N, C-alpha and C positions, 0 to 999 in steps of 0.2 A: 504494500500500500504506500503511495507517495505521501510526502509530508503535506501536500496541499489538501489532502482529503482526510487528514487525521482529525478526529473529533476531540476537542479539548473539553475536559470535564468542567462543569460549572457548578458551584456550590448552591445549595437551596436558597441561602440569603441573597445570592446574586441573581437567581432566577426571579425572585419577587421584586428586586430592585429594577431589573430590566423590563419587567412587565408593567410596573407602575409608573416608570419614569420615561418620558419621551425626550430623547436627545435632539437638540436642534443644532448646536455648535459646540463641539468638544472644547475648543479653545476659548469660548466665551467665559469671561470671569463670572458673570451672573449665573450662567448655567452650571458652572463648576461648583460655585458656592452652594447652590440649591441641591446639587447632587451630593455634596458632602454632608449637608444637613439630613438628607433623606437616606443616606447610606446606613444600613444596619451595622452596628459594631460587631466584629468577630474577634476571636482570640488574636488573629494576626494584625488587627488594626487598633487594638486597645493599648493604651499606655499603662505601664506598670506591670507587675507580675504577682501572682498569688493574691494575698489579702491586701497588697499595696496597690489598689486600683481605685480611682474615683473620677468623677466628672471634672474635677478641678485639674487633675493631671492631664485629662484629655485636651484641654485648651492648648497645651504645649506640643501636641502631636501634629506639627507642621514643619515644613522644610526650613523656615526662617529660624525657628528655635534650634533645630539641629545644626544649622550652619554656624550659629553663634557658639553653641556648646562645643561643636567639633573644632572650631578655631581656638577656643579657650583651652581645650584639652591639648591641641597641637602645640600651643604656646608653652604650656607647662611641660609637655614632653620634650620640646626642643630645648628647654631650660637645662635638662639633664645633660645634653650633649655639650652645650656651651659652658656649663658649670664644670664639667670634667676637664675641658680644655683649659679653663681658667685656673684650676688648682693643680694642673699637671706638673709644673715644676716643683710645687710644694710636696706632692706625693712622691716624686722622684727623690727629692732631698730627704724626706722622712724615712722612706724604706730603702733608699739607695738602689733604686731601679734605673738601669741604663735606658736611654731613649730607644734603643733597638728592641728591648723587651716591651716597652710601652706600645710600640708598633704592633708586636705580636698580640698583646692583650686586646688592642682595639679591633683586631681581626675577628675576635669572637663574635661580635655583633653581625658582621658580614657572613660568617659561616652559618649562623642560624638563619639569616635572611635567605641565603642560597638554598639551604636544605629544607626549611620549613615553608617557604613561600609557595612551593608547588601545591602542598596539601591544604594550606590555609586558604589560598585563593580559590581552590576548587570546592572543597568540602565546606569551608566556612561561608563561602558565597551563596551556598544553597540552604544555609541554616538561618537562625535568628541572629543577624549581623550585629545589632546593637548589644546583645548580650555577649557576643564574642568580643566586642569592643570593651565592654566592662571587664572581661577576663584579661584582655590585653593590658588595661590600665593597672590591674592588680599585679601583673608581672612586672610592670615598670616600678610599682611601689616596692616589690621584692628586690628589684635591681638596685634601687636606692639604698635599701637597708643592707643588702649584701656589700655594697661598695663602702659603706661606713663601718662595716663589721671589723676590719683590721684594727681600727683605732681602739675598739672596745676589747679586742683580744690581746693586743700588744701594747696599748697605752701610748702616751705621747712620745716615748723614746728617750734613751739616756741622754742624747745630745741636747734635747730640749729641756730636760729636767735639770741638767747641769747649769743652765742659764737662768735659773729662777732663784729668788731670794730665799725661799724655803729650803732649797737644796744647800745653798751656801751656809745658812745658819745651822743646819743639821750636821754639816761636815766641818763647822768652825772655820770656814773659808771666808776671807774678806770679799767684799763686793768687787773690788778691783781684781782680786785674784781669780774670782769665778769668771770674769770677763776675759782674762788673758791666759788662763791655764790651758795646758795641753795644746800649745800653739806650735805648729811646725811650718817652717818656711820651706816651700817646695820650689825646685827648679827643674830644668830639663834633665839634669844628670842624676837627680835623686829619685829613688823608687818609693820611699815611704809614703809619698803623697798619693800614690795610686790606690784608689779605693776598690775593694772587691764588690761584686754584685751582692745585693741584699738577699734576705731569706726568700726561699721559693714560695712558702706558704701564702704570704699576702698577695703575691703575684698570681697564684692560682685562684685565690678568692676573687680578685679583680677580673680575671679571665672568665670565671664562672658567672659573675655578675653580668658581663657583656653578653654572654650566651643567653641568659634569661632576658636581657633587654631586647635581644633580637626578635623574640616572640612578640613582644608588645609593639615593636617597630613594624613588623610585617602585618600584624592585625590592623594597626591604625591606618597604614597607607593603603593596603589592599582591600580591606572591607569597608573602612569609613568613607573613602573616596567613591567607591562604587555604589554604596548605599545612598550617598548624596546625589550622585549622577542619575541613579535609577528613579529617585523620588522627586527630582526637580523637573519642572517643565524644560523641554529641550532648548527653548529660546533663552532661558535664564540660567542654564547650567554653567556656562563659562564664567559669568559674573559671580555666581554664588561660590564656585570653586575658588576663584581669585580672592573673593572676600574672606573665605576661611583661611586661605594661605596668607593673606595680609595680616590677619589676626595672629597667625602662627609666627610671623616674622618678628613679633614682639618678644618671643621666647628667648632668642640668643642674647638680646640686650639685657633682658631680665636675669638670665643665667650668669652673664659676665658681671652684672652689677651685684648679684648675690655673692658670687665668688669674691669680688673685691671687698665686700663688707665682711664676709666671714674670715678672710685672710688677714684682716686688721685685728682680729681677736686672736690671742695666743692659743696654741694648740691645746693647752691645758688651762681653760678659763679660770679655774679655781686657784691657780698659782700666780705669783707675782713675777713677771719676767724682769731681768736685769738689763735687757736690751730693748730697743724700739723696733718697729717694723721696717725701719730704714736699714737695719743691719742685715747683711746677707745671710746670717745664721738664723734669722727669724723664721719660725715655722708657724703658720697660721692655722686656724681651726677649720681645716679642709673638710672635716667630717660633718660639720654642723649643717651645711646646706642640704646634704642628702636627707637628713631628718625633716627639715622644713619642707622640701619638695614632696616627700612621701606623705606628710600630713595634708598638704594641699590637695593631693590627688584623691583623697578619700571621697569627698562629696561628688566631684565630676564622674568618678567611676560608677557610683550608684545612679547618678542622674542619667548618664548616657545609656546605661543598660535598661532603663525604663521605657525607652522609645519602642514603638511597636515594630513588628517585623516588616510591615508595609504601612506607610503613612496613609491616612484616610484620603487625602487628595490624590495620591497615586492610584489607590484602589478605585475611587470614583472615576478618574480619568480613563483607567483601563476598561471599566464597565461601560462607560459612555462610548468608547471606541467600538466595543462589541455591539452595542445597540445601533450605532450609526451604520456599521457594516451590515447588520441585518436589514435595516431599512432600505439599503440600496442593493440588497441581494448579493452581498459579497461575503466571503469567509472572514471571520474575525481574526485579528492578529493572533498568532500562535506563540505561546510562551514556550520557548525551547526547553526550559528547565522541566516542564511538565511532560515533555516527550521522551526524555532520557532519564533512566534511573541513575542514581549516584553510584558509581562504581569505578574501580581502578582502570578498567579498560576504556570507559568513557572519558576518564581524565586524560589518558594518553592520547586519545583521538582529539580532544579539545586542544591540547598543547601542540599537537602536530599541525593543526589548522593555524595556530598562532605562529608557529615557526615558518609556515609557508607564506605568511603575510610580510612582504618585503618592507613596507613602510614601518611596520611594527618592529621588525628586526633591525633596520637601519637606525631607528630612533633609540633602541636599546644600546646599540653599539656606540652611538654618539654619547649617550649618558654614561657609559662605562669609561670612555676616554675622558670625559669631563670630570668624573669623580676621581679618576687616577691622578689628575693634575691638581684638583682643588682640595681634596681631603687632607693631604700632608700640610698644605698651607693653613687650612682651617684648624687642624689639631695643634700644630707646633708654632703658630704665629705668636701666641702669648709668651712662650719661652724665648722666641727670637727677639721680641721687643724687650723682654726683661734683661737678656744678656747683651744684645747688641747696642741698646740705647740706655743701659744702666738704669732701668726702672725697677721699682718694687713689684712683687707678684700681684698685689692688689691693683696698682696703677696699670700694669700690663693687661690685666683682665678687663678693666674698665675701658681702656682705649680700644682694645680689640673688639669689645662688644658694640662699640658705636660705629666702627668702620663698615661702611656700606649697608648698614641695616636700614637706614631711612631710604636710601636709593632703591634697595632691593624690595622693600615693602611697597613703595610707590609704584615701582615697575610692575609688580604682580597685580596690584589693584587696577592700574590704568590699562594694562594689557587685557585684563578680563572684561573691563567696560568696553574697550574698543572692539574686541572680538564679538561681544554680545550685540553691539549696535551695528557695526559695519559688516560683520560676517565675511572676513577676507578669505580668499582661496587658500588652501593648504600650501600650495606652492609658494605663495607670498610669505606666509608665516615661516616656512622652512628657510627661505632666503633671509628673512629678518633674523632668525636664530643664528644663522651662519655669520652674518655681519657682526652681531653683538658678541658672538663667541670669539671672533678674531680680535675685536677691540679689547675684550677682556684679557685675552692671552698677551697682547702687547702691553697691557697695563701691568701684568705680573712680571714681565721682563724688566720693568723699571726698577723693581726691588733689587736687582743685581747691582745697581749703581748707587744704592743708599746704604750708608753704614757709618761706623765710628772708627776712625784710624787708631784711636787710643787703645782699642782692644788688642792691638798687636804687641803692646808692652805690658799686658796683663800678667799678674802673678797669682798664685793660689796659696792660701793659708788654711791649713786644716782641711784641705780638699775643697775649699770654697773659693770661687773665682772672685778676685778683687782687682779693682782698677786703680791706676795712680791718682786719678781725679776723684773728687768727692761724688757720691751718688747724687743723681739728679738728672743726668742725661740731657738730651736735646729735645 
């Protein structure tokens, strides 16, 4: 039997709706509003779950509420990435983790994305996506708690404790002695200044946390974006997507600001440090922000899981299309998900169809190349600013959080509005992406010619990089 003659099952509530409601214009706002009012609520279109359902919640079962909440959740989620980048140098200093190991740790998220995205996009896309999103946010909360766990297991560290007033008093050491003790002048011929890699256990915890984060990342992008696209009117989808991404762009700035604030607090807040945060030996409270982000995520994770499987407006629009098709003696649109059972074999066929889509594959290849060039800059730029321009970790995080955030946010918002209004051809949009990509690449090249020559005469004391001039940079 051909797909054009397949009978699509219709629920009893939908039969009554189609019989009693006469569709005149599917796109008419008045017609759609009346259809939503007359649409009988089912389990798939009702907000909440279990005993937590009411008509007050149902008022939020619309695409605008979801776009706002999805953007807020994305903003909080992106805070985790920028916050980790902001505290990167502090974590390296505290646990003596070399940068090469940090790169391996960061790969954990990508490994999960690569392995789990196949199953999440296929199976999760056919289930209750808002509840999957709630589960994804729970995994992000777990990621935050796991990342902060090494501090509670291993404490602030001996190096940090030795620079506190309490330690000096307990050891009968003068304040000046605590500041100058155990100082070794290193040069190129001496090997005592070479530091060994830190313990493996904290690094494994960080890697495990990145793997857990990958699940939340995959669920957010693959299921949240498709849920929004499926439930939004096609003419408004580009603008709504850009609006949610615009809200999400606030996340990096907030994450870097949070990192800057936390790093101004000593790693052990209950102790009195003998140095200021201007001192290169200062270790800030890198763990504190993870607790804050985890607590912030509690309410959004519950709220987003309360959305229905299908928004009432989408259900009404779908049934109106069926009614209109019947009136002009045409077959109604066929829901492909109802024609195929969820199975591993069907998943393979689905992905093979995607692999044969040249536009889709070329776009993915372009994204891979972009990420290969941009991610190292995104991850290590705070460390670069801190070392190259002699800035504190908190200042480096704050500066990095403001670079390009405003321009990127405005670009996302304006592009969505332009696409929704003028509907340019895909060829023009591809050409525009190419032009912007070339300009962006040339901008990165400029960084090769910016630096501080004073670094060439830098020395190291106790394994810490010091510069001949006072801290403050340019």
